[in-house]
C-alpha positions in Angstrom: -2.9 -6.1 7.8 -0.1 -7.7 9.7 1.9 -8.4 6.6 1.6 -4.8 5.5 2.7 -3.5 8.9 5.6 -6.0 9.0 6.7 -5.0 5.4 6.7 -1.4 6.4 8.6 -2.0 9.6 11.3 -4.0 7.7 11.4 -1.6 4.8 12.1 1.4 6.9 15.5 0.0 7.6 16.4 0.8 4.0 15.9 4.5 4.5 19.2 5.0 6.4 21.0 2.7 3.9 19.5 4.5 0.9 18.6 1.0 -0.4 16.1 1.9 -3.1 15.6 -1.8 -4.2 14.7 -3.1 -0.8 12.5 0.0 0.0 10.7 -0.5 -3.3 10.0 -4.1 -2.6 8.7 -3.3 0.8 6.4 -0.5 -0.4 5.1 -2.8 -3.2 4.3 -5.6 -0.7 2.6 -3.2 1.6 0.5 -1.7 -1.2 -0.6 -5.2 -2.3 -1.5 -6.2 1.2 -3.7 -3.1 1.5 -5.3 -3.9 -1.9 -6.0 -7.5 -0.7 -7.7 -6.1 2.4 -9.9 -3.8 0.4 -10.8 -6.7 -1.9 -11.9 -8.8 1.1 -13.7 -6.0 2.8 -15.6 -5.3 -0.4 -16.4 -9.0 -0.9 -14.3 -9.3 -4.1 -11.7 -11.8 -5.1 -8.2 -10.8 -6.2 -7.1 -13.5 -8.6 -4.1 -11.6 -10.0 -2.0 -8.7 -8.8 -1.7 -7.3 -12.3 -4.5 -4.7 -12.7 -5.8 -5.3 -9.2 -5.7 -1.6 -8.2 -7.7 -0.6 -11.3 -10.3 -3.4 -10.7 -10.9 -2.3 -7.1 -11.1 1.4 -8.0 -13.5 0.9 -10.9 -15.9 -1.4 -9.0 -19.2 0.2 -8.1 -20.2 0.8 -4.5 -16.7 -0.1 -3.1 -15.5 1.2 0.2 -12.1 2.9 -0.3 -10.0 5.5 1.6 -10.0 8.9 0.1 -7.3 9.3 -2.6 -6.4 5.6 -2.4 -5.2 5.3 -5.9 -3.2 8.5 -5.9 -1.5 7.6 -2.6 -0.6 4.1 -3.8 0.8 5.4 -7.1 2.7 8.1 -5.4 4.3 5.8 -2.9 5.2 3.2 -5.5 7.0 5.9 -7.5 9.9 6.3 -5.0 13.5 7.3 -5.5 16.3 8.0 -3.0 15.1 11.5 -2.4 11.7 10.5 -1.1 12.1 7.2 0.7 11.0 8.6 4.1 8.0 10.4 2.6 6.9 7.2 0.8 6.9 5.2 4.0 5.2 8.0 5.9 2.4 8.0 3.3 2.0 4.3 3.3 1.9 4.3 7.2 -1.0 6.8 7.0 -2.8 4.7 4.5 -2.3 1.6 6.6 -3.7 3.4 9.6 -6.7 4.7 7.7 -7.6 1.3 6.4 -7.0 -0.3 9.8 -9.4 2.3 11.3 -12.0 1.7 8.6 -12.3 -2.0 9.2 -11.3 -2.4 12.9 
């Protein structure tokens, strides 16, 4: 969770600069950190980032935040017009997961 929070904090600096590349990387790192947390919380192993979202979503009896997949996919699909919104959504998802397993 710390790495997710740190990536979000650093990535938000890209908003003022309109730095889509740095922002995209920060959002991706944050998303993967949250996916890793969900794997661990659901006693699963994440051996590869490719397909990791689908695997955790399709697993039976897994604990996930509501609309997890949709939120992740929405925030990953950023452009210069929605940088702030993407970080806002990822912050909310971080808080939700933090509250679920705190």
